N, C-alpha and C positions, 0 to 999 in steps of 0.2 A: 508270289512265286509264279512264273509264267506257266501256262498249260502247254506242255510240249509232248507230243507223241513221237518217239524216236525210232528211226529205222536207219541204221548205218548203211550208207550207199556203197562204201568200199569195205569189205570185211577186213578187220585188223589182222595182220599176220603177227604171230606171237614174237618172232625174233625181231621184227621191226619195232614193235611196241617196247620191248625190253631195251633195244638199242637206242631208241628215241629217248626213253626215260633216262638211260645212263648218260647220254649226251646232255640232256637238260640239266641233270644234277651236277655233272662235271663242269660244264660251261658256266652255269649260274654261280657255282661256288667260287670258281676261279675269277670270274668277273667281279664278284663282290669283294674279293680280296684285293684285286688290282685297282679297283675303282673306289676303295674305301676312303682314301684321303680326298679325292675330288668330290665324292658324295657328301662328306662331312663339310667341306667348304661350301657346297651348294646349300646345304641345310642351314649353315650359319648365315649365309647371305640372305636367304629367305626370311629368317627370323629378324635379321637386322633391318631389312628393307620394308617390312610390313607387319602389322599385328596379326598374330595367329601362329599355329604350329607349323613346322617345316614339312611334316609328313601329313598327307591327306589320305583318309581312309574312306572308301565308298563301296557300297554293296553292288556287285555285278553278277551277271548270270553266266555260269560256266557249263561244264560237261554235264549232260543229262538234265539240264534246266536247274541245276543246283545253284543256290546263291552263295557267294563267298565274299570276303572282304579283300578288296584290291587296294594296293598301296601305290601312291604317287607322291612326287614332290608337289606341294601346294603352289598353284599358279594363279589363284583367284583371291580376292578379298574375302574375309570371313563374313558369314551371314547373308550371302547373296542367294537368290533363287535361280531356278533353271527354266522359267517360263519361256524365255527367248529360244532356248534350245529345243524345247518341246514343240514350239510353233514351227521352227525350222525343219525338224525331222518330219512332222506331220505334212508340211508342204511338199517336201521331197518325196515322201511316200505316195502323195497324190500325183506325182509326176511333174511338179512345178520346177522351173529353173530358178534356183535361189543363189546362183553363183554371183560373186562380186569380184571383178578383176581376176577371174580365173580360179577363185577359191570358193569352196562350198561351206567354209566355216563362217561363224558369225563375224560380220565385218566390224572392225573397231570395237570389239567386245569390251564394254566398260567395266566388266567384272574382273578382267585380267590385270594383274599387277605388272609393273615394268619388268622386273626380273622374270615374272611368269611368262611374258611374251617371248623372251629370249629362250627360256627353257622349252617352251612349246615348239618354237621354230627349229630347235636343234634336237627335239625329242628327249632331252636330258631329264625331263620330268617323269619319264617312264622308267628310269633306272631302278627305283624301288620295287618294281614288279619282278625283279630277279628273285626277291624273297618269295613271291607267289609261285615262281617256277620251282624253287626248292621245296615249298610246301606241297606241291602237286596240284595246286589250283589251276595253274597255267602251264603251258609248254612254251618253248622258245618260238615255235611257229604254229600259227593257227588263226582262226577268225578273231576279230577284235572283240574283247569282252564288253558286252553291252549292259546298259542299265536295265533295271527291272521293268520300268515303264516302256522302254524301247522294245524289249522282248514282247510285251503285250501288244504293241502296235504293229510288229512285223507281220506281213501276210503269212498264212499257213505254209505256203510253198517253201519258205525259208527255214522251216523247223530243222532240217538236217544239219544246219550249222551248229546245233547243240549236241551233235553226236561225237564231237571231238573237243578236246580241251582248247580254250581260247589261247591266243598266242601273244607274245611280246612283239612279234612282227608277223607279217603274212603277205598274201598276194596284194591286198589293198595298199599296204605301205610301199611296196616296190612298184606299184602301178600308177602312182600319182597322188596318193594320200588326199590332201585337202582339195585337189583338183577333181575329185570324184564325189558324186552325191551318194546318198544313202542307198538308193536302189542299185546303183552300180557296185557299191561295196558288197551288198547282199548277194548279188549274182556272182561276184568273185568268190565269196565264201562258199557258195554251192559248187563252183568249179573246183575249188581247193578240196572240199570234202570228197567229191566224186573221183578226183585224180590223186588223192593223197598217197604219197610214197616217200620213204626216207630220203631218197636221192633228190626228190623235189624240194623237201624241207631244207636240205643242205644248200641247194641252189638259191633258195630264197634268202637264207642267212648270208650267203656270199654277196648277194645283191643289195642287202639292206642298207649298209652304210653308204655305198656309192649313190644309191637312189635318194637317200636323205640329203646328201650334199648337193645333188642336182635339183632338188625340189625347191622352187622359188615361191610356191603358193602356200607353203606350210604356215599355220598360224597357231 
């Protein structure tokens, strides 16, 4: 569990917090109902195309540095490690340019399955996180939920990102996603935390799908 000392940059306003949670619950519940059939089809396709479960569970760091189980559709082969990702993140935090053809994701990642590559490009692999929103682990909008070892690697100046719930979408997703490195993402997280308002969250939600459709670097 990461060592985070928390100091909220923007004091939470009670009515905004209550409204944000109400929107999270309503939108996530409706989305799960509407998307139930597509999600079942995606799950069946994953099970048919590769060995392993359709749903992937992973420990992530959320509000207050607390660890929670995040859900995604599985996009990788089972039994693979994350050493390549660890090396990539470490290099980016050192300020190295790791981009390949405009993307900061691992190029031609051998761990990713064929259907997994499609799910990642379209962000459909993130849909099960609607369950995390219902559970209160995540919000619709917020910083990307990071891995435990990532949280330990992040410089201390970025600890305020843990003063809000991680999000299904956020400034990073609408600002370029794979076209941005880890340090750029972390600075966007700080910007979001310092300027966090309900109106801003609604604007991010409105821009999420158009931004995904325009993003040619997603992997």
